[in-house]
N, C-alpha and C positions, 0 to 999 in steps of 0.2 A: 584294799585298793594298794597298802605298802607292799606284799606280796607282788603283788601284778606290776608293778612300777620297777622290784628288784629284779623280777624275772626277764623283764623287758630290757632292764640295762645289759643285764648278763648277756643276752643275743647280742645287742648291738657291740658289745665289747668283743664278744667272740667272732663276729666277720670284720669290724674294725681292724683290730689290731693286726692280725694277717697281713689283711691286705695293704697295710701301712710299712708294714716292716718287709714284704717282701713283694710289693707291686710298685714300691717307691713313688716318684714324681709320677709315673702313667697311674699307678693306685692313687694318687690323690685325686689325679684328675676328674678318673671316673667318678668317686666318690663324691667330688663335688658337683659333676655334672646330675648325677643321678638326684642327690640331695637336692639341689637347686630347683630340677624339674617336678619334683614333689611340692616343696616350698612354693612355690610359683603358681602351680596347680591348684593348691588348697589357699591362698590368697585372693587369685584370679578369680575364682568362683562366687566368690563374695560381690566383686564391683561389677557395676552395671557398665559401665564402658567397656568390658572385655567378654562380653555373651556371645560375639559372631565367631565363627570358625576362622576367617581369616584373619581379625585380630589376636586369635590364641595363637596360632599357626605363626605370624610376625613375630609375636612377643618370645616365644620359644625358641624362633632361629637367631632372633638377636641375644638373647642370653646365652646360646650357645655360640654364637660367635665373639661375646666377651671373653668367655672362657677357654675357647681356642688360642684367642689373641693372647690372652694372659701364659698363656702356656706356651707359644712360638715365638711373639714378637719381644725384640729388645728390652729390658726395661724403660728407655728413652721415649717408647711407645705409650706407657702405661695412662701419660696422661691427656695425650691426641687421644686415645680410646674414651676415656671418659667423657670428654668434652662433644667428642662429633659423634655418641650413640644418640644421642636424644636429637640431634639435629637430622640424623638419618633416619629416626623412626618418624619424625615430622615429614619430610621429602616424600617417604612411602605412602605416609596418610592423606596424602594432597593427592595424589593418583586414586588411591582406594576410595575416599569417600567425597561424595559430592555437597553433603550437608557438613557445614561448620561445625556445628554444636556435637555431631558426632565425631569430627575430625578432634574435635579440641578434649571432648572426653575421653576417647579411646588412646589419645598423643598421653595426657596428662597422668592415667592410670598406668598407662604401658611404660612412662619412663619412671613413675613411681615403684611400680614393682621391680623392675630391674635395676633399679638405684637403690634398691632396698634390702633388694634379696641378694641378686646374683653379684653385682661387683664386689659388695663384701665378702658373700662369701669365697668369691673368687681369689681372694687376698689370701686362701689358702694354699693356691697355686702358687702365689708369687713366694711366699713361706715357704714351700716347698721347692724352690730354685735359689734359695740361699744356702751357702755353707751350713750341714749340720740342718737342713731344711727339716727332714722327716721329725728330727728331734724338739725344732720347735713345734710341730704341729704337735706334737704328741703333749709338747708342754703345755701350750693352750688348753688342749682338752681336757689335760688332767686339771690343770688350776681352776679351770671353768667349772667340769664338773664337779667337782668337789666343793667347790663354791658355792653350786646351786644345792647339793646335798646338804652342806652345812646351813644354808639358810633354811630349808625348808624343814630340817628338826628344830632350827633354834627358833624359830617361828613356830613351830607346831607345840614344842612341849614350853618354850619361854617366853611367847612373844605375846605382849597384853600393849604397846604401845606401837596405833597403827602408822604407818609412814605416810599414804594417800587415801583417804576414804574414797575419793574420786576416781583414781586413775586405777587403784589396784587395793581394793578393801584387805584382803589377807596378807599383804607384806606390812612386815613390822620394823621396824628398828632394831631389834635383838636378832630378828632374821638375817639382816644387813651384818650385823658385826659377827655372828653366826658362819654368815657366807663368806666374811674377808680373811675370820681365823682360817677357815678350812682351803682358802685363796693360797694364803701362807704355807700352809701344811703341805700341801701340792708344790709349790716351788722347792719348798726341802728336802723333797721326796725326788724330785727331778735332778737337784745337786747333786745327791747323795749317790743316786743311780749312774748318772753323766758326769762328771768330773770336767769334762771336758766345757762344760757350759761357763759362760763368761764369770767375773767375780760377783761374790753377794751383792756389791753395790749397786748394780747393773741391775741385776734380778731382783732387788728390793723393789726398786722405783718401778721395774715394769709391772710386778705382780699386786702393788700397788695402783697404778692406772689399769689393769685390770680388774682389781677389787672395785675401782671406782666406776668403772665406764660399764661392765657386764649388766650389774643392776638396772643400767640406764636402759640398754637394749631389754630388758626382761619387762620393764614398764613402758616402754613403747609399743611394744607388741600387747601388753595389757591394756594400754589405753585403745589402741588400734581394736582390739576385740571388742571392747565395751563400747566402741562408738559403730562396730558393725550389729551387735545384737548378738555374739556368740558367744559361747563358753572355750571352747579347742578349735583351731586352724582345721585338724583334720582328728583321724583316727587310726591312721595307718600303726603307731605305738601306742598299744594298750597301756592305760594307767599314767600314760604322757599326755596324748592328744596327736597332734601331727607332727613333721618334721618342723614345720614353723614354731610350735610351741618348745621341743628343745635345740633349736639352732638360733632363738633370740637374742641371747648372752654372746655366740658366736658372730654373729652379725655385728659384732660392735667390737669383740672382742680380737680377731683375725686383723683388719684394717688397723687397729691399735698396736697391736703387735707389731706387725710388719713395719709399719711407718716410724716407728718407737726405734726399732734396731737400723733402720738405715740411717735415722738422724742422729743416732747415738754412733755410729760410726764401727759398731759390732757388726753389721751385714756386708755379705760378700757372696754376689751372685755368679751362682753357680752354671 
């Protein structure tokens, strides 16, 4: 299993790094669109309100529209996008279904999937639009990935105190600390490779934020899987599960990083 996980991770890196380096912002958009589509498909196939072809097509079109808007529209429009898309989904559904029960189930589940997956992952596009945007995307990917690896190995070999038996019995306190240590290792590595990053004061706070919020994303995904009665969301990535199983921490980390940089005054929209 470990060998399979390592080989899959290596393949992902081989694909991901050149696309981000040579593709720029457009490469980020393509990656986000592809990963979001896979993640949406993985989660929605387990939801009863999204079984019809019409609802699935509408959901994909809505998600794609949000990502295109994040890419094209000015920063001031982002809040309006987030507020208006559930209302747009509702309006379309009122003309799509005649039965209110079907309408409510589909609207709620479609809004949930889009808000849980598409909008947060779309923040990678918003990060890419910042000054040094691609560097920030690499920062999040490296810090979160090393944190996941650190949590896995610390939990596997040192873990004895369970974090939450109800939500995720495999998670341990030792794993959380191992993950946090690896988060900071990733931060120091990025600062050494890219001296142009902000001061350590800001990076330490940002890394601490990621170290706290990324495991929350992991735990939320675990809770959803337990309620759905599944082990993994998909099987696209051997040894890891599906895209959703790997993106769960990023779903929280990308928005947290983007809004932290904006609020800290360290972000310049390109």
